[in-house]
N, CA, C, O and the ligand as a Tripos MOL2 file, in Angstrom:
@<TRIPOS>MOLECULE
protein
  269   267    68     0     0
PROTEIN
NO_CHARGES

@<TRIPOS>ATOM
      1 N         -31.4860  -30.9560  -29.1860 N.3       1 MET1
      2 CA        -30.5420  -29.6610  -29.0530 C.3       1 MET1
      3 C         -31.5270  -28.6010  -28.3980 C.2       1 MET1
      4 O         -32.6550  -28.3940  -28.8460 O.2       1 MET1
      5 N         -30.9940  -27.9540  -27.3000 N.am      2 ARG2
      6 CA        -31.7880  -27.0390  -26.4460 C.3       2 ARG2
      7 C         -31.6540  -25.8030  -27.2290 C.2       2 ARG2
      8 O         -30.6180  -25.4590  -27.7980 O.2       2 ARG2
      9 N         -32.9090  -25.0680  -27.2220 N.am      3 THR3
     10 CA        -32.9750  -23.9410  -28.0890 C.3       3 THR3
     11 C         -33.6260  -22.6770  -27.2350 C.2       3 THR3
     12 O         -34.8020  -22.6870  -26.8750 O.2       3 THR3
     13 N         -32.9240  -21.8400  -27.0230 N.am      4 SER4
     14 CA        -33.6220  -20.5920  -26.0830 C.3       4 SER4
     15 C         -34.7520  -20.0400  -26.9560 C.2       4 SER4
     16 O         -34.7020  -20.0310  -28.1860 O.2       4 SER4
     17 N         -35.8690  -19.5390  -26.1600 N.am      5 PRO5
     18 CA        -36.7900  -18.8020  -26.8740 C.3       5 PRO5
     19 C         -36.4260  -17.5360  -27.6700 C.2       5 PRO5
     20 O         -37.1060  -17.3160  -28.6720 O.2       5 PRO5
     21 N         -35.3780  -16.6220  -27.3340 N.am      6 GLY6
     22 CA        -34.7620  -15.6530  -27.8530 C.3       6 GLY6
     23 C         -34.1410  -16.0900  -29.2290 C.2       6 GLY6
     24 O         -34.3980  -15.4290  -30.2350 O.2       6 GLY6
     25 N         -33.4100  -17.0840  -29.2790 N.am      7 ILE7
     26 CA        -32.9210  -17.4970  -30.6550 C.3       7 ILE7
     27 C         -34.0640  -17.9860  -31.5440 C.2       7 ILE7
     28 O         -34.1970  -17.6850  -32.7310 O.2       7 ILE7
     29 N         -34.9120  -18.8130  -30.7980 N.am      8 CYS8
     30 CA        -36.0270  -19.3990  -31.5870 C.3       8 CYS8
     31 C         -36.7450  -17.9920  -32.4550 C.2       8 CYS8
     32 O         -37.0410  -18.0860  -33.6460 O.2       8 CYS8
     33 N         -36.9240  -16.9300  -31.7910 N.am      9 GLN9
     34 CA        -37.7680  -15.9620  -32.3420 C.3       9 GLN9
     35 C         -36.9770  -15.0430  -33.2840 C.2       9 GLN9
     36 O         -37.5790  -14.2430  -34.0010 O.2       9 GLN9
     37 N         -35.6080  -15.1450  -33.2950 N.am     10 ARG10
     38 CA        -34.8150  -14.3090  -33.9960 C.3      10 ARG10
     39 C         -34.6100  -15.0430  -35.1990 C.2      10 ARG10
     40 O         -34.4700  -14.4860  -36.2880 O.2      10 ARG10
     41 N         -34.5800  -16.6020  -34.9940 N.am     11 LYS11
     42 CA        -34.2240  -17.2450  -36.6890 C.3      11 LYS11
     43 C         -35.3520  -17.4230  -37.3570 C.2      11 LYS11
     44 O         -36.5210  -17.3740  -36.9740 O.2      11 LYS11
     45 N         -34.7820  -17.6810  -38.6220 N.am     12 ALA12
     46 CA        -36.0550  -18.1090  -39.5270 C.3      12 ALA12
     47 C         -36.5720  -19.4330  -39.4060 C.2      12 ALA12
     48 O         -35.8400  -20.3570  -39.0500 O.2      12 ALA12
     49 N         -37.6720  -19.5790  -39.6510 N.am     13 GLN13
     50 CA        -38.3400  -21.0350  -39.4000 C.3      13 GLN13
     51 C         -38.5540  -21.5140  -40.8190 C.2      13 GLN13
     52 O         -38.7650  -20.7870  -41.7890 O.2      13 GLN13
     53 N         -38.4600  -23.0040  -40.8100 N.am     14 TYR14
     54 CA        -38.6800  -23.6220  -41.9710 C.3      14 TYR14
     55 C         -39.8830  -24.7380  -41.6410 C.2      14 TYR14
     56 O         -39.8840  -25.3510  -40.5730 O.2      14 TYR14
     57 N         -40.7030  -24.8990  -42.4620 N.am     15 PRO15
     58 CA        -41.8470  -25.7160  -42.2210 C.3      15 PRO15
     59 C         -41.2910  -27.2720  -41.8790 C.2      15 PRO15
     60 O         -41.7550  -28.0450  -41.0410 O.2      15 PRO15
     61 N         -40.2020  -27.4790  -42.7500 N.am     16 ASP16
     62 CA        -39.8880  -28.9880  -42.8310 C.3      16 ASP16
     63 C         -38.1880  -29.0270  -43.3050 C.2      16 ASP16
     64 O         -37.6400  -28.1170  -43.9260 O.2      16 ASP16
     65 N         -37.6240  -30.1030  -42.9220 N.am     17 GLU17
     66 CA        -36.2980  -30.4240  -42.9090 C.3      17 GLU17
     67 C         -35.8020  -30.1590  -44.5740 C.2      17 GLU17
     68 O         -34.6520  -29.8090  -44.8400 O.2      17 GLU17
     69 N         -36.6250  -30.3370  -45.3950 N.am     18 ALA18
     70 CA        -36.4130  -30.2600  -46.6460 C.3      18 ALA18
     71 C         -36.2680  -28.6170  -47.2090 C.2      18 ALA18
     72 O         -35.3640  -28.3120  -47.9870 O.2      18 ALA18
     73 N         -37.0450  -27.8440  -46.8260 N.am     19 ALA19
     74 CA        -37.1700  -26.5050  -46.9140 C.3      19 ALA19
     75 C         -35.7460  -25.9670  -46.3270 C.2      19 ALA19
     76 O         -34.9870  -25.3110  -47.0410 O.2      19 ALA19
     77 N         -35.4340  -26.2970  -44.9520 N.am     20 ALA20
     78 CA        -34.1810  -25.8770  -44.4530 C.3      20 ALA20
     79 C         -33.1660  -26.3060  -45.1860 C.2      20 ALA20
     80 O         -32.2670  -25.4860  -45.3730 O.2      20 ALA20
     81 N         -33.0330  -27.5500  -45.7400 N.am     21 LEU21
     82 CA        -31.8560  -28.0030  -46.3680 C.3      21 LEU21
     83 C         -31.6750  -27.1440  -47.8390 C.2      21 LEU21
     84 O         -30.4980  -27.0050  -48.1730 O.2      21 LEU21
     85 N         -32.4180  -26.7130  -48.5070 N.am     22 THR22
     86 CA        -32.5900  -25.9800  -49.4400 C.3      22 THR22
     87 C         -31.9600  -24.5880  -49.2830 C.2      22 THR22
     88 O         -31.1780  -24.1360  -50.1180 O.2      22 THR22
     89 N         -32.2730  -24.0380  -48.3580 N.am     23 VAL23
     90 CA        -31.7840  -22.8210  -47.7750 C.3      23 VAL23
     91 C         -30.3090  -23.1140  -47.5670 C.2      23 VAL23
     92 O         -29.4200  -22.5710  -48.2230 O.2      23 VAL23
     93 N         -30.1150  -24.0030  -46.6150 N.am     24 ALA24
     94 CA        -28.5390  -24.3270  -46.2700 C.3      24 ALA24
     95 C         -27.8570  -24.6500  -47.4440 C.2      24 ALA24
     96 O         -26.6710  -24.3280  -47.3750 O.2      24 ALA24
     97 N         -28.1920  -25.1850  -48.5260 N.am     25 ALA25
     98 CA        -27.4800  -25.6010  -49.6990 C.3      25 ALA25
     99 C         -26.9070  -24.2490  -50.5470 C.2      25 ALA25
    100 O         -25.9070  -24.1900  -51.2630 O.2      25 ALA25
    101 N         -27.8090  -23.2680  -50.2470 N.am     26 ARG26
    102 CA        -27.4420  -22.0960  -51.0070 C.3      26 ARG26
    103 C         -26.6770  -21.0530  -50.1350 C.2      26 ARG26
    104 O         -26.5240  -19.9050  -50.5540 O.2      26 ARG26
    105 N         -26.2380  -21.4150  -49.0300 N.am     27 ALA27
    106 CA        -25.5550  -20.5950  -48.1710 C.3      27 ALA27
    107 C         -23.9850  -20.6280  -48.4670 C.2      27 ALA27
    108 O         -23.3900  -21.6690  -48.7440 O.2      27 ALA27
    109 N         -23.4580  -19.5300  -48.3890 N.am     28 PRO28
    110 CA        -21.7350  -19.5200  -48.6700 C.3      28 PRO28
    111 C         -21.2060  -20.3230  -47.3610 C.2      28 PRO28
    112 O         -20.0370  -20.6990  -47.4390 O.2      28 PRO28
    113 N         -21.7590  -20.5690  -46.4230 N.am     29 PHE29
    114 CA        -20.9640  -21.1270  -45.2820 C.3      29 PHE29
    115 C         -21.9470  -22.4150  -44.6580 C.2      29 PHE29
    116 O         -23.1500  -22.5070  -44.9000 O.2      29 PHE29
    117 N         -21.2060  -23.3300  -43.8500 N.am     30 PRO30
    118 CA        -21.8910  -24.7200  -43.6480 C.3      30 PRO30
    119 C         -23.0840  -24.2400  -42.6300 C.2      30 PRO30
    120 O         -22.8910  -23.4160  -41.7360 O.2      30 PRO30
    121 N         -24.2040  -24.8020  -42.8630 N.am     31 LEU31
    122 CA        -25.4690  -24.6890  -42.0600 C.3      31 LEU31
    123 C         -26.0370  -25.9530  -42.1160 C.2      31 LEU31
    124 O         -26.1950  -26.6560  -43.1140 O.2      31 LEU31
    125 N         -26.3690  -26.2120  -40.8200 N.am     32 ARG32
    126 CA        -27.1410  -27.4780  -40.4460 C.3      32 ARG32
    127 C         -28.4840  -27.2860  -40.0240 C.2      32 ARG32
    128 O         -28.6800  -26.4860  -39.1080 O.2      32 ARG32
    129 N         -29.6350  -28.0070  -40.6430 N.am     33 PRO33
    130 CA        -30.9460  -27.8360  -40.0350 C.3      33 PRO33
    131 C         -31.1590  -28.5390  -38.8260 C.2      33 PRO33
    132 O         -30.6030  -29.6320  -38.7210 O.2      33 PRO33
    133 N         -31.8770  -28.1130  -37.8640 N.am     34 TYR34
    134 CA        -32.2050  -29.0330  -36.5590 C.3      34 TYR34
    135 C         -33.7700  -28.6730  -36.3660 C.2      34 TYR34
    136 O         -34.2690  -27.6670  -36.8700 O.2      34 TYR34
    137 N         -34.4520  -29.5500  -35.6260 N.am     35 ARG35
    138 CA        -35.8090  -29.3190  -35.2600 C.3      35 ARG35
    139 C         -35.6640  -28.5420  -33.8580 C.2      35 ARG35
    140 O         -34.8160  -28.7760  -32.9960 O.2      35 ARG35
    141 N         -36.6910  -27.5530  -33.8160 N.am     36 CYS36
    142 CA        -36.8320  -26.7510  -32.6460 C.3      36 CYS36
    143 C         -37.7140  -27.5100  -31.7620 C.2      36 CYS36
    144 O         -38.6030  -28.1430  -32.3330 O.2      36 CYS36
    145 N         -37.6610  -27.5750  -30.6030 N.am     37 GLU37
    146 CA        -38.3020  -28.2360  -29.6520 C.3      37 GLU37
    147 C         -39.5400  -26.8540  -29.2220 C.2      37 GLU37
    148 O         -40.5720  -27.1980  -28.6460 O.2      37 GLU37
    149 N         -39.3820  -25.7970  -29.4570 N.am     38 LEU38
    150 CA        -40.0870  -24.6830  -29.0790 C.3      38 LEU38
    151 C         -41.3590  -24.6580  -29.9990 C.2      38 LEU38
    152 O         -42.5180  -24.8210  -29.6150 O.2      38 LEU38
    153 N         -40.9580  -24.4370  -31.2090 N.am     39 CYS39
    154 CA        -41.9580  -24.1040  -32.3150 C.3      39 CYS39
    155 C         -42.0770  -25.1800  -33.3710 C.2      39 CYS39
    156 O         -42.6560  -25.0500  -34.4500 O.2      39 CYS39
    157 N         -41.4570  -26.2580  -32.9260 N.am     40 ARG40
    158 CA        -41.7040  -27.4670  -33.7650 C.3      40 ARG40
    159 C         -41.3610  -27.2410  -35.3500 C.2      40 ARG40
    160 O         -41.4910  -28.1180  -36.2040 O.2      40 ARG40
    161 N         -40.8870  -25.8760  -35.5960 N.am     41 HIS41
    162 CA        -40.2600  -25.8530  -37.1070 C.3      41 HIS41
    163 C         -39.0480  -26.3400  -37.1050 C.2      41 HIS41
    164 O         -38.6680  -27.0710  -36.1900 O.2      41 HIS41
    165 N         -38.2060  -25.9760  -38.2170 N.am     42 PHE42
    166 CA        -36.8520  -26.1800  -38.3990 C.3      42 PHE42
    167 C         -36.1160  -24.9050  -38.5050 C.2      42 PHE42
    168 O         -36.4970  -23.9610  -39.1970 O.2      42 PHE42
    169 N         -34.9500  -24.9220  -37.7230 N.am     43 HIS43
    170 CA        -34.0960  -23.7020  -37.8740 C.3      43 HIS43
    171 C         -32.8290  -24.2680  -38.3770 C.2      43 HIS43
    172 O         -32.5110  -25.4560  -38.4390 O.2      43 HIS43
    173 N         -32.0220  -23.0110  -38.7990 N.am     44 LEU44
    174 CA        -30.4200  -23.4320  -39.4850 C.3      44 LEU44
    175 C         -29.6670  -22.9250  -38.1460 C.2      44 LEU44
    176 O         -29.9310  -21.9590  -37.4310 O.2      44 LEU44
    177 N         -28.5810  -23.9530  -38.0370 N.am     45 THR45
    178 CA        -27.5980  -23.3700  -37.1200 C.3      45 THR45
    179 C         -26.0870  -23.3120  -37.9020 C.2      45 THR45
    180 O         -25.9340  -24.0760  -38.8550 O.2      45 THR45
    181 N         -25.3330  -22.7040  -37.6360 N.am     46 GLY46
    182 CA        -24.0250  -22.5240  -38.2630 C.3      46 GLY46
    183 C         -22.6800  -23.3830  -37.1990 C.2      46 GLY46
    184 O         -21.4630  -23.3930  -37.3830 O.2      46 GLY46
    185 N         -23.3630  -23.9210  -36.2830 N.am     47 ARG47
    186 CA        -22.6460  -24.5080  -35.4730 C.3      47 ARG47
    187 C         -22.4640  -26.0460  -35.7680 C.2      47 ARG47
    188 O         -23.0700  -26.8940  -35.1140 O.2      47 ARG47
    189 N         -21.6980  -26.3200  -36.6690 N.am     48 THR48
    190 CA        -21.5680  -27.8870  -37.1600 C.3      48 THR48
    191 C         -20.5740  -28.6180  -36.6540 C.2      48 THR48
    192 O         -20.2270  -29.7210  -37.0770 O.2      48 THR48
    193 N         -19.9550  -27.8480  -35.4720 N.am     49 ARG49
    194 CA        -18.7430  -28.8690  -34.9650 C.3      49 ARG49
    195 C         -19.4030  -29.8820  -34.1090 C.2      49 ARG49
    196 O         -20.2600  -29.6670  -33.2520 O.2      49 ARG49
    197 N         -18.9040  -30.9810  -34.4480 N.am     50 GLY50
    198 CA        -19.0830  -32.3590  -33.6540 C.3      50 GLY50
    199 C         -20.5300  -32.8800  -34.0140 C.2      50 GLY50
    200 O         -21.0430  -33.8240  -33.4110 O.2      50 GLY50
    201 N         -21.1640  -32.1820  -35.0630 N.am     51 MET51
    202 CA        -22.4440  -32.6830  -35.4980 C.3      51 MET51
    203 C         -22.4310  -33.3970  -37.0340 C.2      51 MET51
    204 O         -21.6360  -33.1710  -37.9470 O.2      51 MET51
    205 N         -23.3730  -34.1670  -37.0170 N.am     52 LYS52
    206 CA        -23.5670  -34.8190  -38.5050 C.3      52 LYS52
    207 C         -23.7570  -33.6700  -39.4460 C.2      52 LYS52
    208 O         -24.5240  -32.7310  -39.2320 O.2      52 LYS52
    209 N         -22.9310  -33.8300  -40.6020 N.am     53 LEU53
    210 CA        -23.0460  -32.7820  -41.6080 C.3      53 LEU53
    211 C         -24.3240  -33.1690  -42.5460 C.2      53 LEU53
    212 O         -24.5790  -34.3730  -42.5270 O.2      53 LEU53
    213 N         -25.1050  -32.4290  -43.3000 N.am     54 PRO54
    214 CA        -25.9530  -32.7780  -44.2810 C.3      54 PRO54
    215 C         -25.1980  -33.2360  -45.5530 C.2      54 PRO54
    216 O         -24.1230  -32.7050  -45.8300 O.2      54 PRO54
    217 N         -25.6850  -34.1320  -46.2740 N.am     55 GLN55
    218 CA        -25.0540  -34.7130  -47.5560 C.3      55 GLN55
    219 C         -24.2320  -33.7060  -48.3870 C.2      55 GLN55
    220 O         -23.0650  -33.9000  -48.7270 O.2      55 GLN55
    221 N         -24.9250  -32.6640  -48.6620 N.am     56 PHE56
    222 CA        -24.5190  -31.5020  -49.5610 C.3      56 PHE56
    223 C         -23.1840  -31.0480  -49.1370 C.2      56 PHE56
    224 O         -22.2600  -30.7590  -49.8960 O.2      56 PHE56
    225 N         -23.1720  -31.0080  -47.7020 N.am     57 GLU57
    226 CA        -22.0390  -30.1690  -47.2620 C.3      57 GLU57
    227 C         -20.9030  -31.3210  -47.1590 C.2      57 GLU57
    228 O         -19.8090  -30.8350  -47.4450 O.2      57 GLU57
    229 N         -20.8450  -32.4130  -46.9050 N.am     58 LEU58
    230 CA        -19.9560  -33.2810  -47.0400 C.3      58 LEU58
    231 C         -19.4340  -33.3310  -48.6020 C.2      58 LEU58
    232 O         -18.2240  -33.2130  -48.7940 O.2      58 LEU58
    233 N         -20.1890  -33.4790  -49.5530 N.am     59 GLU59
    234 CA        -19.8190  -33.4540  -50.7670 C.3      59 GLU59
    235 C         -19.1570  -32.2480  -51.3040 C.2      59 GLU59
    236 O         -18.3390  -32.2870  -52.2220 O.2      59 GLU59
    237 N         -19.5740  -31.0770  -50.6420 N.am     60 ARG60
    238 CA        -18.9120  -29.9190  -50.9900 C.3      60 ARG60
    239 C         -17.4750  -30.0930  -50.3460 C.2      60 ARG60
    240 O         -16.4750  -30.0360  -51.0610 O.2      60 ARG60
    241 N         -17.3950  -30.3000  -49.0140 N.am     61 ARG61
    242 CA        -15.9820  -30.4780  -48.4530 C.3      61 ARG61
    243 C         -15.1730  -31.4490  -49.2900 C.2      61 ARG61
    244 O         -14.0770  -31.0570  -49.6890 O.2      61 ARG61
    245 N         -15.5840  -32.6760  -49.6050 N.am     62 ARG62
    246 CA        -15.0040  -33.5040  -50.3150 C.3      62 ARG62
    247 C         -14.3340  -33.0550  -51.9310 C.2      62 ARG62
    248 O         -13.2210  -33.2720  -52.4100 O.2      62 ARG62
    249 N         -15.2110  -32.5430  -52.3390 N.am     63 SER63
    250 CA        -14.8150  -31.6730  -53.7440 C.3      63 SER63
    251 C         -13.8900  -30.5400  -53.5790 C.2      63 SER63
    252 O         -13.1010  -30.2620  -54.4820 O.2      63 SER63
    253 N         -13.9380  -29.8220  -52.4090 N.am     64 ALA64
    254 CA        -13.0460  -28.6050  -52.2920 C.3      64 ALA64
    255 C         -11.6830  -28.8460  -51.6250 C.2      64 ALA64
    256 O         -10.7910  -28.0090  -51.4930 O.2      64 ALA64
    257 N         -11.6680  -30.3050  -51.1690 N.am     65 ALA65
    258 CA        -10.4110  -30.7170  -50.4510 C.3      65 ALA65
    259 C          -9.2080  -30.4640  -51.2860 C.2      65 ALA65
    260 O          -9.2070  -30.9540  -52.4150 O.2      65 ALA65
    261 N          -8.1710  -29.7600  -50.8880 N.am     66 PRO66
    262 CA         -6.8240  -29.6980  -51.5020 C.3      66 PRO66
    263 C          -6.2240  -31.1600  -51.6060 C.2      66 PRO66
    264 O          -6.3600  -32.0500  -50.7660 O.2      66 PRO66
    265 N          -5.6110  -31.2240  -52.6690 N.am     67 ARG67
    266 CA         -4.8510  -32.4520  -52.8060 C.3      67 ARG67
    267 C          -3.4260  -32.8380  -52.1270 C.2      67 ARG67
    268 O          -2.9130  -33.9350  -52.3500 O.2      67 ARG67
    269 ZN        -38.1810  -22.2130  -32.9340 Zn       68 ZN68
@<TRIPOS>BOND
     1     1     2 1
     2     2     3 1
     3     3     4 2
     4     3     5 am
     5     5     6 1
     6     6     7 1
     7     7     8 2
     8     7     9 am
     9     9    10 1
    10    10    11 1
    11    11    12 2
    12    11    13 am
    13    13    14 1
    14    14    15 1
    15    15    16 2
    16    15    17 am
    17    17    18 1
    18    18    19 1
    19    19    20 2
    20    19    21 am
    21    21    22 1
    22    22    23 1
    23    23    24 2
    24    23    25 am
    25    25    26 1
    26    26    27 1
    27    27    28 2
    28    27    29 am
    29    29    30 1
    30    30    31 1
    31    31    32 2
    32    31    33 am
    33    33    34 1
    34    34    35 1
    35    35    36 2
    36    35    37 am
    37    37    38 1
    38    38    39 1
    39    39    40 2
    40    39    41 am
    41    41    42 1
    42    42    43 1
    43    43    44 2
    44    43    45 am
    45    45    46 1
    46    46    47 1
    47    47    48 2
    48    47    49 am
    49    49    50 1
    50    50    51 1
    51    51    52 2
    52    51    53 am
    53    53    54 1
    54    54    55 1
    55    55    56 2
    56    55    57 am
    57    57    58 1
    58    58    59 1
    59    59    60 2
    60    59    61 am
    61    61    62 1
    62    62    63 1
    63    63    64 2
    64    63    65 am
    65    65    66 1
    66    66    67 1
    67    67    68 2
    68    67    69 am
    69    69    70 1
    70    70    71 1
    71    71    72 2
    72    71    73 am
    73    73    74 1
    74    74    75 1
    75    75    76 2
    76    75    77 am
    77    77    78 1
    78    78    79 1
    79    79    80 2
    80    79    81 am
    81    81    82 1
    82    82    83 1
    83    83    84 2
    84    83    85 am
    85    85    86 1
    86    86    87 1
    87    87    88 2
    88    87    89 am
    89    89    90 1
    90    90    91 1
    91    91    92 2
    92    91    93 am
    93    93    94 1
    94    94    95 1
    95    95    96 2
    96    95    97 am
    97    97    98 1
    98    98    99 1
    99    99   100 2
   100    99   101 am
   101   101   102 1
   102   102   103 1
   103   103   104 2
   104   103   105 am
   105   105   106 1
   106   106   107 1
   107   107   108 2
   108   107   109 am
   109   109   110 1
   110   110   111 1
   111   111   112 2
   112   111   113 am
   113   113   114 1
   114   114   115 1
   115   115   116 2
   116   115   117 am
   117   117   118 1
   118   118   119 1
   119   119   120 2
   120   119   121 am
   121   121   122 1
   122   122   123 1
   123   123   124 2
   124   123   125 am
   125   125   126 1
   126   126   127 1
   127   127   128 2
   128   127   129 am
   129   129   130 1
   130   130   131 1
   131   131   132 2
   132   131   133 am
   133   133   134 1
   134   134   135 1
   135   135   136 2
   136   135   137 am
   137   137   138 1
   138   138   139 1
   139   139   140 2
   140   139   141 am
   141   141   142 1
   142   142   143 1
   143   143   144 2
   144   143   145 am
   145   145   146 1
   146   146   147 1
   147   147   148 2
   148   147   149 am
   149   149   150 1
   150   150   151 1
   151   151   152 2
   152   151   153 am
   153   153   154 1
   154   154   155 1
   155   155   156 2
   156   155   157 am
   157   157   158 1
   158   158   159 1
   159   159   160 2
   160   159   161 am
   161   161   162 1
   162   162   163 1
   163   163   164 2
   164   163   165 am
   165   165   166 1
   166   166   167 1
   167   167   168 2
   168   167   169 am
   169   169   170 1
   170   170   171 1
   171   171   172 2
   172   171   173 am
   173   173   174 1
   174   174   175 1
   175   175   176 2
   176   175   177 am
   177   177   178 1
   178   178   179 1
   179   179   180 2
   180   179   181 am
   181   181   182 1
   182   182   183 1
   183   183   184 2
   184   183   185 am
   185   185   186 1
   186   186   187 1
   187   187   188 2
   188   187   189 am
   189   189   190 1
   190   190   191 1
   191   191   192 2
   192   191   193 am
   193   193   194 1
   194   194   195 1
   195   195   196 2
   196   195   197 am
   197   197   198 1
   198   198   199 1
   199   199   200 2
   200   199   201 am
   201   201   202 1
   202   202   203 1
   203   203   204 2
   204   203   205 am
   205   205   206 1
   206   206   207 1
   207   207   208 2
   208   207   209 am
   209   209   210 1
   210   210   211 1
   211   211   212 2
   212   211   213 am
   213   213   214 1
   214   214   215 1
   215   215   216 2
   216   215   217 am
   217   217   218 1
   218   218   219 1
   219   219   220 2
   220   219   221 am
   221   221   222 1
   222   222   223 1
   223   223   224 2
   224   223   225 am
   225   225   226 1
   226   226   227 1
   227   227   228 2
   228   227   229 am
   229   229   230 1
   230   230   231 1
   231   231   232 2
   232   231   233 am
   233   233   234 1
   234   234   235 1
   235   235   236 2
   236   235   237 am
   237   237   238 1
   238   238   239 1
   239   239   240 2
   240   239   241 am
   241   241   242 1
   242   242   243 1
   243   243   244 2
   244   243   245 am
   245   245   246 1
   246   246   247 1
   247   247   248 2
   248   247   249 am
   249   249   250 1
   250   250   251 1
   251   251   252 2
   252   251   253 am
   253   253   254 1
   254   254   255 1
   255   255   256 2
   256   255   257 am
   257   257   258 1
   258   258   259 1
   259   259   260 2
   260   259   261 am
   261   261   262 1
   262   262   263 1
   263   263   264 2
   264   263   265 am
   265   265   266 1
   266   266   267 1
   267   267   268 2
@<TRIPOS>SUBSTRUCTURE
     1 MET1         2 RESIDUE 1 A MET
     2 ARG2         6 RESIDUE 1 A ARG
     3 THR3        10 RESIDUE 1 A THR
     4 SER4        14 RESIDUE 1 A SER
     5 PRO5        18 RESIDUE 1 A PRO
     6 GLY6        22 RESIDUE 1 A GLY
     7 ILE7        26 RESIDUE 1 A ILE
     8 CYS8        30 RESIDUE 1 A CYS
     9 GLN9        34 RESIDUE 1 A GLN
    10 ARG10       38 RESIDUE 1 A ARG
    11 LYS11       42 RESIDUE 1 A LYS
    12 ALA12       46 RESIDUE 1 A ALA
    13 GLN13       50 RESIDUE 1 A GLN
    14 TYR14       54 RESIDUE 1 A TYR
    15 PRO15       58 RESIDUE 1 A PRO
    16 ASP16       62 RESIDUE 1 A ASP
    17 GLU17       66 RESIDUE 1 A GLU
    18 ALA18       70 RESIDUE 1 A ALA
    19 ALA19       74 RESIDUE 1 A ALA
    20 ALA20       78 RESIDUE 1 A ALA
    21 LEU21       82 RESIDUE 1 A LEU
    22 THR22       86 RESIDUE 1 A THR
    23 VAL23       90 RESIDUE 1 A VAL
    24 ALA24       94 RESIDUE 1 A ALA
    25 ALA25       98 RESIDUE 1 A ALA
    26 ARG26      102 RESIDUE 1 A ARG
    27 ALA27      106 RESIDUE 1 A ALA
    28 PRO28      110 RESIDUE 1 A PRO
    29 PHE29      114 RESIDUE 1 A PHE
    30 PRO30      118 RESIDUE 1 A PRO
    31 LEU31      122 RESIDUE 1 A LEU
    32 ARG32      126 RESIDUE 1 A ARG
    33 PRO33      130 RESIDUE 1 A PRO
    34 TYR34      134 RESIDUE 1 A TYR
    35 ARG35      138 RESIDUE 1 A ARG
    36 CYS36      142 RESIDUE 1 A CYS
    37 GLU37      146 RESIDUE 1 A GLU
    38 LEU38      150 RESIDUE 1 A LEU
    39 CYS39      154 RESIDUE 1 A CYS
    40 ARG40      158 RESIDUE 1 A ARG
    41 HIS41      162 RESIDUE 1 A HIS
    42 PHE42      166 RESIDUE 1 A PHE
    43 HIS43      170 RESIDUE 1 A HIS
    44 LEU44      174 RESIDUE 1 A LEU
    45 THR45      178 RESIDUE 1 A THR
    46 GLY46      182 RESIDUE 1 A GLY
    47 ARG47      186 RESIDUE 1 A ARG
    48 THR48      190 RESIDUE 1 A THR
    49 ARG49      194 RESIDUE 1 A ARG
    50 GLY50      198 RESIDUE 1 A GLY
    51 MET51      202 RESIDUE 1 A MET
    52 LYS52      206 RESIDUE 1 A LYS
    53 LEU53      210 RESIDUE 1 A LEU
    54 PRO54      214 RESIDUE 1 A PRO
    55 GLN55      218 RESIDUE 1 A GLN
    56 PHE56      222 RESIDUE 1 A PHE
    57 GLU57      226 RESIDUE 1 A GLU
    58 LEU58      230 RESIDUE 1 A LEU
    59 GLU59      234 RESIDUE 1 A GLU
    60 ARG60      238 RESIDUE 1 A ARG
    61 ARG61      242 RESIDUE 1 A ARG
    62 ARG62      246 RESIDUE 1 A ARG
    63 SER63      250 RESIDUE 1 A SER
    64 ALA64      254 RESIDUE 1 A ALA
    65 ALA65      258 RESIDUE 1 A ALA
    66 PRO66      262 RESIDUE 1 A PRO
    67 ARG67      266 RESIDUE 1 A ARG
    68 ZN68       269 GROUP 0 **** ****
């Protein structure tokens, strides 16, 4: 993923994917961790369209799906 320096500096940085996933799992909206090419840390993005969703998000959607 391409990341602009401005976005990198504005976003929270996480030292590894597990840390980013922990935060994403607590968020009330879908967030996906990705590794930043600039700072080599992880950021979270709300743009999940067309991306592979993390496991907790798949389970959340499965359990929340109306019948
Ligand atoms: Zn970054």
